[in-house]
Backbone as JSON, one array per atom type, in Angstrom:
{
  "sequence": "MPAAPRERSARAALDTVMDPELDEPITDLGFVRSVTVTPGGGITVRLRLPTSFCSPNFAYLMASDAKDALTALPWTRRVVVLLDDHHDSELINRGLAADAGYRGTFGAEAEKDLEALRLTFRRKAHTAAMERALTGLLRANPDLTEEDLHGVVLGDLPGTAATHALLRRRAALGLGVAPTDPALVDEDGRRFPPGEIPLRLRFARAVRVSIDGNAHFCRGLLRTRYPESAADQSPRAGEPVPAGGLLPVTVAPKETVQ",
  "N": [[-5.84, 22.14, -159.75], [-6.27, 18.92, -159.94], [-8.95, 16.87, -158.31], [-8.4, 14.42, -156.76], [-5.32, 14.98, -156.2], [-5.37, 17.16, -154.37], [-7.0, 16.15, -152.44], [-4.9, 14.48, -151.45], [-3.12, 16.33, -150.7], [-5.01, 17.68, -149.03], [-4.94, 15.58, -146.57], [-2.31, 15.07, -146.2], [-1.79, 17.69, -144.79], [-3.35, 17.19, -142.91], [-2.07, 15.46, -141.28], [-0.32, 16.7, -139.79], [-1.86, 17.37, -137.46], [-2.2, 16.99, -134.21], [-3.35, 14.87, -131.62], [-3.75, 16.21, -128.65], [-3.11, 14.95, -126.15], [-2.69, 12.23, -126.63], [-0.62, 12.35, -128.33], [-0.23, 11.75, -130.74], [-0.69, 11.93, -134.65], [-3.76, 12.91, -135.78], [-4.62, 11.67, -138.06], [-3.25, 9.37, -138.05], [-4.51, 8.12, -135.63], [-7.09, 7.23, -136.8], [-8.94, 9.25, -136.6], [-10.11, 10.86, -138.54], [-12.91, 10.97, -140.32], [-13.77, 11.75, -142.71], [-12.78, 12.93, -145.88], [-13.77, 15.68, -148.3], [-13.53, 16.98, -151.33], [-14.36, 20.04, -153.22], [-14.94, 21.62, -156.46], [-13.12, 24.77, -156.81], [-11.99, 25.38, -154.5], [-13.26, 24.31, -152.22], [-13.43, 22.59, -149.28], [-14.49, 19.71, -147.19], [-14.36, 18.53, -143.96], [-14.91, 15.76, -141.84], [-14.33, 14.71, -138.57], [-14.07, 11.85, -136.04], [-14.35, 10.83, -132.75], [-13.25, 8.9, -130.08], [-15.11, 8.41, -128.1], [-18.35, 9.83, -127.3], [-18.08, 11.57, -125.37], [-15.58, 12.48, -124.89], [-12.97, 14.71, -123.89], [-14.09, 17.91, -124.24], [-12.5, 20.28, -124.62], [-10.33, 19.18, -125.57], [-11.09, 18.0, -127.97], [-12.03, 20.34, -129.65], [-9.73, 21.8, -129.78], [-8.18, 19.95, -131.65], [-10.15, 19.87, -133.8], [-10.0, 22.31, -134.35], [-7.43, 23.02, -134.95], [-7.08, 21.34, -136.92], [-8.77, 22.91, -138.67], [-7.36, 25.18, -139.15], [-4.69, 24.13, -140.35], [-5.63, 23.23, -143.1], [-6.85, 25.62, -143.93], [-4.42, 26.99, -144.38], [-3.3, 25.96, -146.73], [-2.44, 26.81, -149.76], [-4.53, 26.37, -151.83], [-7.06, 26.15, -151.1], [-10.14, 27.75, -150.5], [-12.58, 27.67, -148.89], [-13.25, 26.35, -145.83], [-14.51, 23.71, -144.22], [-14.92, 22.07, -140.79], [-15.86, 19.28, -139.35], [-17.36, 18.0, -136.56], [-18.41, 14.78, -135.64], [-21.07, 13.33, -133.89], [-20.58, 13.87, -131.13], [-20.78, 14.9, -127.7], [-20.82, 17.84, -127.52], [-20.9, 18.6, -130.22], [-22.61, 20.24, -131.94], [-22.16, 22.72, -130.34], [-19.32, 22.82, -130.77], [-19.0, 22.92, -133.68], [-20.39, 25.09, -134.51], [-19.1, 27.13, -133.27], [-16.58, 26.86, -134.78], [-17.3, 27.35, -137.34], [-17.91, 30.15, -137.09], [-15.35, 30.8, -136.54], [-15.18, 31.76, -133.76], [-13.42, 31.16, -131.76], [-11.78, 29.9, -129.27], [-12.48, 30.5, -126.73], [-14.81, 32.01, -127.22], [-16.36, 30.2, -128.18], [-16.94, 28.61, -126.03], [-17.24, 30.14, -123.88], [-17.88, 31.12, -120.46], [-17.35, 28.63, -119.52], [-14.85, 28.01, -120.45], [-11.96, 28.1, -118.93], [-9.43, 27.81, -119.03], [-7.26, 29.23, -121.41], [-6.79, 28.21, -124.88], [-3.85, 28.04, -125.71], [-2.39, 27.67, -123.17], [-3.53, 25.16, -122.68], [-2.4, 23.9, -124.79], [0.34, 24.14, -124.45], [0.63, 22.66, -122.2], [0.28, 19.89, -122.8], [2.23, 19.7, -124.69], [4.58, 19.69, -123.13], [4.1, 17.23, -121.61], [4.48, 15.69, -123.84], [7.14, 16.21, -124.76], [8.53, 15.19, -122.34], [7.75, 12.45, -122.32], [8.95, 11.59, -124.82], [11.59, 12.13, -124.21], [11.88, 10.07, -122.43], [11.83, 7.95, -124.07], [13.96, 8.16, -125.77], [16.2, 8.54, -124.05], [16.04, 6.1, -122.37], [16.34, 4.19, -124.36], [19.04, 4.81, -125.0], [20.15, 3.9, -122.8], [19.58, 1.23, -122.69], [21.29, 0.45, -124.9], [23.7, 0.91, -124.2], [24.83, -0.82, -121.85], [26.72, -0.1, -119.93], [26.4, 2.49, -119.01], [25.19, 4.57, -116.77], [22.13, 5.62, -114.82], [22.9, 8.11, -113.44], [24.9, 8.92, -115.32], [23.7, 9.98, -117.39], [23.64, 12.77, -116.81], [25.59, 13.89, -118.21], [25.03, 13.41, -120.81], [24.93, 14.66, -124.02], [22.72, 15.71, -126.66], [23.92, 15.2, -129.19], [25.14, 12.82, -128.53], [23.13, 11.17, -128.88], [21.46, 8.44, -130.84], [20.85, 8.24, -134.25], [17.74, 7.65, -134.3], [14.42, 7.25, -134.67], [13.36, 7.92, -132.07], [15.03, 9.72, -131.28], [15.05, 11.56, -133.13], [12.08, 12.48, -132.65], [12.17, 13.43, -130.3], [13.88, 15.79, -130.78], [11.83, 16.91, -132.12], [9.83, 17.67, -130.38], [11.42, 19.29, -128.36], [11.99, 21.46, -130.16], [9.39, 22.49, -130.48], [8.85, 23.22, -127.85], [10.43, 25.15, -127.84], [12.96, 24.75, -126.71], [16.51, 24.05, -126.77], [18.27, 22.83, -129.7], [20.85, 21.77, -130.55], [23.7, 19.96, -131.15], [25.24, 20.11, -128.94], [23.39, 20.57, -126.64], [22.23, 19.65, -123.5], [20.8, 16.48, -123.11], [19.1, 15.34, -121.03], [16.79, 17.29, -119.49], [14.64, 19.63, -117.65], [11.51, 21.47, -118.07], [12.05, 23.85, -118.84], [14.35, 23.63, -120.0], [16.35, 23.16, -118.15], [19.49, 21.52, -116.78], [19.01, 18.46, -114.88], [20.28, 17.9, -111.49], [22.55, 15.49, -110.83], [22.03, 13.38, -108.74], [19.24, 13.61, -108.6], [18.23, 12.45, -111.06], [17.36, 9.62, -111.26], [14.92, 9.48, -110.06], [13.61, 11.47, -111.49], [13.55, 10.2, -114.0], [12.19, 7.81, -113.6], [9.77, 9.14, -112.91], [9.21, 10.57, -115.76], [9.01, 8.29, -116.94], [6.53, 7.07, -116.01], [4.84, 8.99, -117.07], [4.97, 8.48, -119.84], [4.14, 5.74, -120.06], [1.71, 6.4, -119.41], [0.79, 7.87, -121.8], [0.87, 6.51, -123.64], [-0.51, 4.04, -123.09], [-3.17, 5.39, -123.24], [-3.15, 6.1, -125.63], [-3.46, 3.4, -126.84], [-5.56, 2.53, -125.63], [-7.58, 4.6, -126.44], [-7.71, 4.06, -129.14], [-8.62, 1.43, -129.51], [-11.13, 1.73, -128.71], [-12.3, 3.41, -130.26], [-12.16, 1.94, -132.68], [-14.05, 0.15, -131.61], [-16.51, 1.53, -131.49], [-16.68, 2.62, -133.93], [-16.14, 0.25, -136.3], [-15.42, 0.33, -138.9], [-13.18, 2.18, -138.83], [-10.77, 0.91, -138.36], [-9.67, 0.39, -140.6], [-8.02, 2.63, -141.16], [-6.72, 3.36, -139.16], [-3.02, 4.03, -138.53], [-0.57, 1.73, -137.73], [1.15, 1.28, -134.45], [4.28, 1.54, -133.57], [5.48, -1.67, -132.86], [2.75, -2.64, -132.51], [0.29, -4.27, -134.09], [-2.55, -3.35, -136.08], [-5.74, -4.46, -135.11], [-8.17, -6.44, -136.82], [-10.71, -5.54, -136.17], [-12.46, -4.04, -133.22], [-12.21, -4.17, -129.77], [-9.08, -4.26, -128.0], [-8.06, -6.0, -125.02], [-7.39, -3.98, -122.24], [-6.5, -2.13, -119.47], [-6.73, 0.98, -118.68], [-6.72, 4.16, -117.21], [-9.27, 6.47, -118.09], [-9.64, 9.46, -120.29], [-8.22, 12.3, -119.18], [-10.05, 15.49, -118.13], [-9.06, 18.65, -118.75], [-9.8, 21.76, -117.81]],
  "CA": [[-5.42, 20.93, -159.29], [-7.37, 17.78, -159.72], [-9.61, 16.51, -156.58], [-7.62, 13.45, -156.2], [-4.11, 15.88, -155.58], [-5.89, 17.76, -153.65], [-7.36, 15.67, -151.53], [-4.01, 13.9, -150.59], [-2.76, 17.44, -150.01], [-5.59, 17.86, -147.46], [-4.77, 14.47, -145.67], [-0.86, 15.68, -145.74], [-1.95, 18.73, -144.09], [-4.09, 16.92, -141.44], [-0.84, 14.61, -140.53], [0.42, 17.46, -138.6], [-3.04, 17.7, -136.22], [-1.97, 16.1, -133.14], [-4.12, 14.52, -130.35], [-2.64, 16.73, -127.87], [-3.04, 14.02, -124.91], [-2.03, 10.98, -127.06], [0.81, 12.98, -128.79], [-0.2, 11.14, -132.33], [-1.53, 12.81, -135.65], [-5.22, 12.4, -135.88], [-4.85, 10.46, -139.04], [-2.65, 7.7, -137.56], [-5.52, 7.37, -134.75], [-8.08, 7.1, -137.23], [-9.96, 10.17, -136.15], [-10.53, 11.57, -139.75], [-14.1, 10.23, -141.1], [-13.94, 11.96, -144.22], [-12.25, 14.51, -146.68], [-14.49, 15.83, -149.5], [-12.93, 18.33, -151.94], [-15.2, 20.61, -153.83], [-14.54, 22.63, -157.04], [-13.3, 26.0, -156.37], [-11.14, 25.44, -153.42], [-13.89, 23.7, -151.24], [-13.17, 21.27, -148.58], [-15.26, 19.75, -145.66], [-13.83, 17.26, -143.23], [-15.52, 15.39, -140.64], [-13.81, 13.97, -137.53], [-14.75, 11.19, -135.21], [-13.59, 10.4, -131.58], [-13.45, 7.32, -129.4], [-16.66, 8.25, -127.41], [-19.12, 10.83, -127.43], [-17.93, 12.37, -124.14], [-14.3, 12.94, -124.97], [-12.85, 16.05, -123.03], [-14.58, 19.0, -124.85], [-11.27, 21.02, -124.77], [-9.69, 18.46, -126.81], [-11.93, 17.93, -129.29], [-12.02, 21.67, -129.83], [-8.3, 21.86, -129.97], [-8.16, 19.19, -132.66], [-11.13, 20.41, -134.94], [-9.57, 23.99, -134.59], [-6.04, 22.81, -135.26], [-7.53, 20.69, -138.21], [-9.18, 23.99, -139.84], [-6.01, 26.07, -139.5], [-3.8, 23.35, -141.06], [-6.15, 23.15, -144.14], [-6.9, 27.05, -144.4], [-3.3, 27.49, -144.84], [-3.26, 25.16, -148.03], [-2.74, 27.96, -150.94], [-5.5, 26.07, -152.83], [-8.51, 26.16, -150.16], [-11.25, 28.93, -150.33], [-13.45, 27.47, -147.96], [-13.12, 25.06, -145.15], [-15.51, 23.47, -143.01], [-14.33, 21.08, -140.26], [-17.37, 18.93, -138.39], [-17.08, 17.06, -135.66], [-19.76, 14.27, -135.48], [-21.46, 12.33, -132.79], [-19.87, 14.39, -129.8], [-22.19, 15.86, -127.01], [-20.62, 19.32, -127.69], [-20.74, 18.57, -131.52], [-23.37, 21.44, -132.06], [-21.42, 24.0, -129.91], [-18.05, 23.27, -131.21], [-19.29, 23.13, -135.13], [-21.32, 26.28, -134.86], [-18.04, 27.88, -132.97], [-15.81, 26.65, -135.74], [-18.06, 28.0, -138.47], [-18.03, 31.34, -136.81], [-14.12, 31.67, -136.05], [-15.35, 32.34, -132.72], [-12.11, 30.89, -131.22], [-11.88, 28.66, -127.87], [-13.17, 31.21, -125.29], [-15.96, 32.5, -127.83], [-17.4, 28.63, -128.19], [-17.47, 27.75, -124.69], [-17.72, 31.2, -122.69], [-17.51, 30.91, -119.17], [-16.49, 27.16, -119.32], [-13.42, 28.01, -121.1], [-11.47, 28.56, -117.87], [-7.87, 27.98, -119.41], [-7.12, 29.46, -122.97], [-5.98, 27.08, -125.68], [-2.5, 27.9, -125.76], [-2.24, 27.18, -121.88], [-3.86, 23.95, -122.89], [-1.45, 23.28, -125.97], [1.55, 24.18, -123.58], [0.43, 21.6, -120.92], [0.65, 18.58, -123.33], [3.53, 19.94, -125.21], [5.46, 19.44, -122.24], [4.07, 15.92, -121.36], [4.86, 15.08, -124.79], [8.56, 16.13, -124.61], [8.83, 14.42, -121.38], [7.62, 11.16, -122.93], [9.86, 11.32, -125.85], [12.93, 12.41, -123.44], [12.5, 8.98, -121.57], [12.03, 7.1, -124.69], [15.24, 8.27, -126.08], [17.28, 7.99, -123.15], [15.89, 4.68, -122.08], [16.87, 3.52, -125.3], [20.4, 4.55, -124.94], [20.69, 2.92, -121.61], [19.73, -0.36, -122.91], [22.12, 0.08, -125.89], [25.17, 1.21, -123.57], [24.82, -1.27, -120.35], [27.7, 0.25, -119.0], [25.97, 3.84, -118.89], [24.37, 4.59, -115.53], [20.95, 6.48, -114.93], [23.42, 9.35, -113.18], [25.6, 9.49, -116.11], [22.86, 10.76, -118.35], [23.64, 14.25, -116.44], [26.23, 14.71, -119.22], [24.69, 13.32, -122.19], [24.1, 15.94, -125.05], [21.76, 15.65, -128.08], [24.7, 14.76, -130.29], [25.3, 11.56, -128.13], [21.88, 10.13, -128.87], [21.76, 7.9, -132.18], [19.86, 9.12, -135.21], [16.85, 6.81, -134.36], [13.12, 7.85, -134.51], [12.86, 8.38, -130.84], [15.62, 10.83, -131.05], [14.23, 12.71, -134.07], [10.79, 12.81, -132.17], [12.53, 14.23, -129.18], [14.4, 16.83, -131.24], [10.63, 17.72, -132.99], [9.43, 18.22, -129.27], [11.92, 20.06, -128.22], [11.7, 22.48, -130.88], [7.9, 22.9, -130.22], [8.62, 24.25, -126.75], [11.66, 26.57, -127.78], [14.09, 23.91, -126.26], [17.59, 23.89, -127.38], [18.26, 21.23, -130.36], [21.98, 21.72, -130.84], [24.19, 18.77, -130.59], [26.08, 20.16, -127.67], [22.67, 21.04, -125.78], [22.1, 18.64, -122.74], [19.48, 15.56, -123.32], [17.9, 15.25, -119.91], [16.24, 18.78, -118.99], [13.21, 20.28, -117.6], [10.52, 22.16, -119.16], [12.92, 25.37, -119.13], [15.74, 23.35, -120.48], [17.61, 22.9, -117.32], [19.91, 20.08, -116.24], [18.84, 17.72, -113.43], [21.33, 17.2, -110.5], [22.69, 13.7, -111.05], [21.19, 12.61, -107.72], [17.81, 13.65, -108.92], [18.09, 11.72, -112.22], [16.83, 8.31, -111.09], [13.82, 9.74, -109.57], [13.34, 12.2, -112.8], [13.54, 9.23, -115.07], [10.68, 7.26, -113.09], [8.41, 10.25, -113.42], [9.03, 10.63, -117.08], [8.54, 6.89, -117.38], [5.12, 7.39, -115.87], [4.2, 9.87, -118.21], [4.94, 7.93, -121.42], [3.38, 4.94, -119.96], [0.02, 6.94, -119.5], [0.35, 8.41, -122.91], [1.21, 5.05, -124.49], [-1.6, 3.38, -122.57], [-4.43, 6.25, -123.17], [-3.25, 5.64, -127.15], [-3.84, 2.26, -127.1], [-7.31, 2.36, -125.16], [-8.68, 5.25, -127.45], [-7.57, 3.28, -130.59], [-9.81, 0.34, -129.33], [-12.33, 2.35, -128.23], [-12.68, 4.05, -131.79], [-12.56, 0.66, -133.25], [-15.4, -0.46, -131.03], [-17.63, 2.44, -131.88], [-16.92, 2.83, -135.81], [-15.24, -0.81, -136.84], [-14.51, 0.76, -140.3], [-11.88, 2.72, -138.56], [-9.33, -0.13, -138.24], [-8.7, 0.39, -141.59], [-7.57, 3.95, -141.26], [-5.47, 3.75, -138.14], [-1.89, 3.45, -138.72], [0.11, 0.68, -136.61], [2.14, 2.0, -133.83], [5.39, 0.63, -133.22], [5.4, -3.0, -132.1], [1.53, -2.95, -132.25], [-0.42, -4.17, -135.08], [-3.93, -2.82, -135.93], [-6.5, -5.69, -135.47], [-9.42, -5.86, -138.07], [-11.81, -4.69, -135.36], [-13.02, -4.77, -131.91], [-11.31, -3.53, -128.67], [-8.15, -5.44, -127.27], [-8.17, -5.95, -123.44], [-6.37, -3.09, -121.59], [-7.26, -1.13, -118.33], [-6.39, 2.2, -118.45], [-7.56, 5.49, -116.84], [-9.99, 7.31, -119.15], [-8.62, 10.56, -120.78], [-8.74, 13.29, -118.17], [-10.5, 16.73, -118.55], [-8.58, 20.06, -118.57], [-10.5, 23.27, -118.55]],
  "C": [[-6.48, 19.9, -159.24], [-7.98, 17.38, -158.15], [-8.73, 15.79, -155.83], [-6.14, 14.02, -155.48], [-4.57, 16.41, -154.7], [-6.37, 17.15, -152.23], [-5.91, 14.86, -150.66], [-3.02, 15.12, -150.25], [-3.53, 17.75, -148.94], [-5.11, 16.94, -146.54], [-3.14, 14.67, -145.36], [-1.02, 16.81, -144.48], [-2.57, 18.28, -142.44], [-3.02, 16.05, -140.69], [-0.3, 15.65, -139.7], [-0.23, 17.77, -137.65], [-2.5, 16.73, -135.5], [-3.02, 15.77, -132.21], [-3.41, 15.19, -129.43], [-2.49, 15.91, -126.52], [-2.56, 12.94, -125.34], [-0.78, 11.1, -127.8], [1.02, 12.14, -130.25], [-1.29, 12.0, -133.21], [-3.06, 12.04, -135.76], [-5.4, 11.36, -137.16], [-4.08, 9.23, -138.65], [-3.81, 7.11, -136.64], [-6.8, 6.95, -135.47], [-9.46, 8.35, -137.11], [-10.53, 10.97, -137.63], [-11.44, 10.73, -140.43], [-13.93, 10.35, -142.32], [-13.42, 13.1, -145.11], [-12.99, 14.74, -148.14], [-13.86, 17.01, -149.94], [-13.96, 18.72, -152.95], [-14.54, 21.53, -154.96], [-14.49, 23.99, -156.5], [-12.29, 26.02, -155.08], [-12.05, 24.79, -152.24], [-13.48, 22.83, -150.6], [-14.02, 21.09, -147.45], [-14.55, 18.38, -145.41], [-14.46, 16.72, -142.0], [-14.64, 14.44, -139.85], [-14.65, 13.31, -136.85], [-13.82, 11.01, -133.92], [-13.93, 9.31, -131.03], [-14.59, 7.5, -128.62], [-17.32, 10.03, -127.74], [-18.77, 12.0, -126.06], [-16.5, 12.49, -124.24], [-14.22, 14.41, -124.6], [-13.02, 17.14, -124.21], [-13.28, 19.95, -125.79], [-10.12, 20.34, -126.19], [-10.08, 18.52, -127.84], [-11.88, 19.19, -129.99], [-10.77, 22.12, -130.41], [-8.21, 21.08, -131.19], [-8.61, 19.56, -134.04], [-10.39, 21.46, -135.23], [-8.26, 23.97, -135.5], [-6.31, 22.11, -137.12], [-8.19, 22.11, -139.51], [-8.05, 24.63, -140.47], [-5.1, 25.42, -140.49], [-4.63, 23.59, -142.63], [-6.42, 24.68, -144.82], [-5.75, 27.28, -145.0], [-2.6, 26.71, -145.98], [-3.35, 26.58, -149.14], [-3.96, 27.51, -151.68], [-7.19, 26.32, -152.03], [-8.91, 27.69, -150.06], [-12.42, 28.78, -149.28], [-13.46, 26.15, -147.33], [-13.89, 24.71, -144.17], [-15.15, 22.31, -142.38], [-15.7, 20.56, -139.34], [-17.09, 17.78, -137.65], [-18.37, 16.24, -135.14], [-19.59, 13.37, -134.09], [-20.69, 12.51, -131.52], [-21.0, 15.09, -128.9], [-22.06, 17.22, -127.19], [-20.48, 19.16, -129.37], [-21.24, 19.86, -132.02], [-22.51, 22.94, -131.68], [-20.32, 24.26, -130.51], [-18.22, 23.42, -133.23], [-19.58, 24.31, -135.35], [-19.66, 27.28, -134.28], [-16.94, 28.03, -134.05], [-16.02, 27.44, -136.93], [-17.85, 29.66, -138.5], [-16.4, 31.82, -136.86], [-14.27, 32.24, -134.85], [-14.38, 31.92, -131.9], [-12.47, 30.07, -129.84], [-12.69, 29.37, -126.84], [-14.52, 31.74, -126.09], [-16.88, 31.51, -128.13], [-17.61, 28.27, -126.9], [-17.6, 28.82, -123.75], [-17.13, 30.96, -121.75], [-16.96, 29.62, -118.84], [-15.33, 27.19, -119.78], [-12.5, 28.62, -120.08], [-9.66, 28.8, -118.48], [-8.03, 28.4, -121.16], [-6.45, 28.53, -123.81], [-4.44, 26.96, -125.74], [-2.0, 27.23, -124.38], [-2.3, 25.83, -121.96], [-2.71, 23.12, -123.74], [-0.14, 23.22, -125.13], [1.67, 22.84, -122.75], [0.81, 20.45, -121.53], [1.73, 18.56, -124.19], [4.56, 19.46, -124.22], [5.5, 18.06, -121.89], [4.7, 15.31, -122.55], [6.55, 15.05, -125.01], [8.94, 15.36, -123.27], [8.77, 12.71, -121.39], [8.57, 11.05, -123.85], [11.28, 11.51, -125.13], [13.19, 10.87, -123.17], [12.7, 8.06, -122.63], [13.56, 7.04, -125.38], [16.36, 7.65, -125.37], [17.2, 6.48, -122.63], [16.52, 3.88, -123.13], [18.28, 3.42, -125.44], [21.09, 3.92, -123.91], [20.7, 1.59, -121.74], [20.94, -0.46, -124.23], [23.65, 0.08, -125.54], [24.94, 0.58, -121.9], [25.7, -0.66, -119.34], [27.48, 1.88, -118.49], [24.97, 3.51, -117.76], [23.22, 5.51, -115.79], [21.89, 7.97, -114.3], [24.01, 9.79, -114.28], [24.73, 10.17, -117.52], [23.0, 12.33, -118.05], [24.3, 14.73, -117.83], [26.31, 14.31, -120.53], [24.02, 14.43, -122.75], [23.43, 15.37, -126.4], [22.79, 14.78, -129.03], [25.24, 13.33, -129.76], [24.28, 10.47, -128.42], [22.3, 9.73, -130.56], [20.77, 8.22, -133.01], [18.82, 7.88, -135.65], [15.23, 7.81, -134.56], [12.88, 8.43, -133.34], [13.74, 9.36, -130.7], [15.12, 12.13, -131.98], [12.82, 13.09, -133.34], [10.97, 13.67, -130.93], [12.98, 15.77, -129.59], [12.79, 17.76, -131.73], [9.75, 18.44, -131.4], [10.05, 19.19, -128.46], [11.77, 21.51, -128.6], [10.03, 23.19, -130.83], [7.81, 23.76, -128.96], [10.01, 25.14, -126.57], [12.49, 26.11, -126.93], [15.33, 24.29, -127.21], [17.55, 22.36, -128.36], [19.59, 21.12, -130.96], [22.75, 20.63, -130.46], [24.94, 18.99, -129.1], [24.88, 20.44, -126.31], [22.51, 19.72, -125.11], [20.63, 17.89, -122.68], [18.38, 15.42, -122.37], [17.68, 16.59, -119.35], [15.04, 18.8, -118.38], [12.49, 20.97, -118.37], [10.93, 23.35, -119.49], [13.97, 24.93, -119.79], [16.94, 23.3, -119.66], [18.31, 21.66, -117.07], [19.28, 19.52, -115.09], [20.3, 17.83, -112.61], [21.61, 15.74, -110.87], [21.8, 13.0, -109.97], [19.8, 12.58, -107.93], [17.42, 12.72, -110.3], [17.07, 10.42, -112.12], [15.07, 8.45, -111.04], [12.93, 10.58, -110.84], [12.89, 11.03, -113.8], [12.23, 8.2, -114.85], [9.56, 8.03, -113.48], [8.2, 10.24, -114.87], [8.36, 9.41, -117.75], [7.15, 6.69, -117.45], [4.33, 7.99, -116.67], [3.9, 9.59, -119.52], [4.22, 6.5, -121.16], [1.91, 5.16, -120.26], [-0.23, 7.35, -121.06], [0.27, 7.32, -123.94], [-0.2, 4.4, -124.18], [-3.01, 3.97, -123.08], [-4.55, 6.0, -125.04], [-3.78, 4.57, -127.41], [-5.0, 1.87, -126.89], [-7.99, 3.08, -126.21], [-8.73, 4.38, -128.51], [-8.59, 2.19, -130.69], [-11.1, 0.91, -128.94], [-13.16, 3.01, -129.62], [-12.95, 2.87, -132.42], [-13.91, -0.03, -133.17], [-16.61, 0.39, -131.58], [-17.65, 2.63, -133.34], [-15.85, 1.59, -136.16], [-14.58, -0.49, -138.2], [-13.35, 1.76, -139.92], [-10.84, 2.11, -138.34], [-8.75, 0.47, -139.59], [-7.72, 1.91, -142.07], [-6.58, 4.41, -140.18], [-4.09, 2.94, -138.66], [-1.14, 2.64, -137.47], [1.06, 1.43, -135.8], [2.89, 1.14, -133.53], [5.57, -0.56, -132.16], [3.76, -3.37, -131.95], [0.58, -2.94, -133.55], [-1.71, -3.9, -134.98], [-4.8, -4.21, -136.01], [-7.49, -5.29, -136.46], [-10.45, -5.25, -137.32], [-11.62, -5.1, -133.99], [-11.82, -4.01, -131.17], [-10.41, -4.68, -128.09], [-8.38, -5.05, -125.88], [-7.03, -5.23, -122.88], [-7.2, -2.29, -120.81], [-6.18, -0.27, -118.26], [-7.33, 3.31, -118.2], [-8.06, 6.02, -118.12], [-9.03, 8.74, -119.19], [-8.86, 11.44, -119.89], [-9.19, 14.74, -118.94], [-9.93, 17.89, -118.05], [-9.38, 20.99, -119.14], [-10.25, 24.26, -117.18]]
}
């Protein structure tokens, strides 16, 4: 396979790697700095992040997932993933090269294993996706009340991008995706009592706003740190990507979970 198709194949694999907190592919965010394919199945990918102090566990998870996605390609023989310009770049790059794993890389600092971290953010992503889909349903059906959502099943949702995103996030958590499964559920797939639904929706909306706000903030930070990254970012729904620079926004910085 020539280098150009292999690079496209590699970038498609990287499309599946998500920022755990922002719930967007690292390719859409502009975090992939370069992809270099060499003869014989070698590939080197360089990643960049919005700041040098982005949470090390998030940084490791994305870099590790990128290496796993590329290693799974049938033509790769040697995969190198490097994180640039981060305060833990040397530590993370050394751990990735040695396939040391999260705990092997960070040692005693890794209080939570990688799967526990991943689960935390998959649950947040599901909550946000559920709110987007159900808020869209309420807006499209003015006679539908929040309490009525107790009886809404997945088959009642329109075939929109928000619905498809919700189904993907449910599948990632092992929740039901059948048309008869309830749409508004907790992290274990249980329906909420009708009287709790307004409060639960407000909480879900807060989670979604936090994710969306942080994504907007981090995209702007990346463009400020690396102006050339603007060309690599895919526009978010309803938000064009500017030529460069940081859009004015006030959002709390990314949290650290360890």
